[in-house]
N, C-alpha and C positions, 0 to 999 in steps of 0.2 A: 750653597753647600747643603742646606737643609733639603732642597728639592732633589738633590742627587743622593741624599742619605749617606753622606760621607762624614765620618767623625774627624776630629782634629788629628788624632793619632794616625788614622789611615792616610791622611794627606802626606805624611812623611815616608810612606812606604814607597818601594820602587814602583815606577809607573806601570811596568808590565804586570807586576803582581796585583796592583790595585785594579787595573783594567780587567784582568782575569776574574778577580773576586767579584767585582760589581756586575760584570756581564753574566756570570754564573748565577748570582743572586737574583738578577732581573730576568733571567731566562724562564720561559714557560716549559722547557724540556730539561731533562736531567743531563748535564754536561759532564758530570763526574762519573767515571767508569770504575771507581774503586771497588764497588760491590761486585761488578762483573769480573774484575780481575781476581778478587778473592774467590769467587765461585770457580773460576777457571783454575786457579791454583789448587783448590780442593779436588777438582776432577783429575788433575794431573797427578796429585799425590796418590789417588786410588790407582791410576794407571801405573805409577812407579812401583807400587806394591805388587801388582800383577807382573810387571816386567822383571822385578828382582827374582821372581820364581823361575824365570826362563833363562835369558842370556844377558851378559853384560853389554853386548853391543845394542841390544834392544833397549836397555836402560838409557844408554847414551842417546839413542834416537828419540826416546820419550823426552829426555831433558832438552835436547835441541829443539824439538817441536814446541815444548812449553815456552822456551825463550822466544821463539818465533811468534807464537800466538800472543804472548804478553806485549812484545814490541809492536805487533800489529794493532792491538787495542790502544796502546799509548799513542800511536800515530793517529788512529781514528779519533781519539779524544782531542788531540791537538787540532786536527782538521775541523772537528765540530766546534771547538772554541773559536777558531778563526772565522768560521762561517757565522757564528753567533755575533762576533764582534762586527762583522760586516752588516748583519741584519740590524744591530743596535748602534749603527754608526753615529746617530745623534747623541746618544748617551756617551759613547766613547770620545767623541769630539769635545763634548762639554767637560768631561773629566780631564782630558788632556789640556784644554784651555785653562781650566781652573788651576791645575797643578803647575803648569808652565808659568802662570801669572804669579803664583805664590812661591814657587821654587824655580827661578830662572836657571836654565842649563842643568836642571836636576840637582841643584845644590842649594844651600841655604841662601836666602836673599841677601843677608848681610855680607856674603862673600862676593856679591855682584854689584850692589849699590853702596855708595858711600853714605855715611851718616849725614853729611852736609846736605844731601838731596832731600832728606826728610826734614831737616831743620829749616831749609828754605820753604818747603811746602807747608809745614805746620807751625813754624815759628817757635818762640820760647815755651809755649804750652807743651810742645813735644818732649822737652827735657823733663818737665814736671810729670808728664804721663809716664815717662821711663822710670823716674824715681819712685813713683807710686806702685808701678807694676812689677818691676824687677826685684828679684831676691837673689843676690849674688851667691849665696851659699847653697841655694836650692839648685841641684844639678839637672832639673827638668826644663824642658822648653817652655817658654812663655809666649803665648800668642797675644799680641797687642792689637786690638781693633781700634783704628783711629776714625 
């Protein structure tokens, strides 16, 4: 987990969101196009101001073109992220493996494995570890490393 620089809280995130975040953090290029989209919106607002002085149909054409350009940038951003995931396949595979091991079927492990399996593996000391670690009135997750 430390090698992948994943916090305990990030482990509970949706797998797609976690992969996107880690690939973006680990990328050498800028994968986020928010700045470019903001720039494009500013340019189109200037065009809209000019269009308002002419004809309503021209304003509609400018609005349509703006939507088209923004959708195009969003599509390119998704393609770039997908390409980065392919390029960083080892990182992606390691994160998927780790998350699938800790969260089988993308749900909490306690929903998949029975308590008795842990008791058989760790014996009576498992119950003592649970007593020491768990705080029933604390509504936060507890990660118990055995």
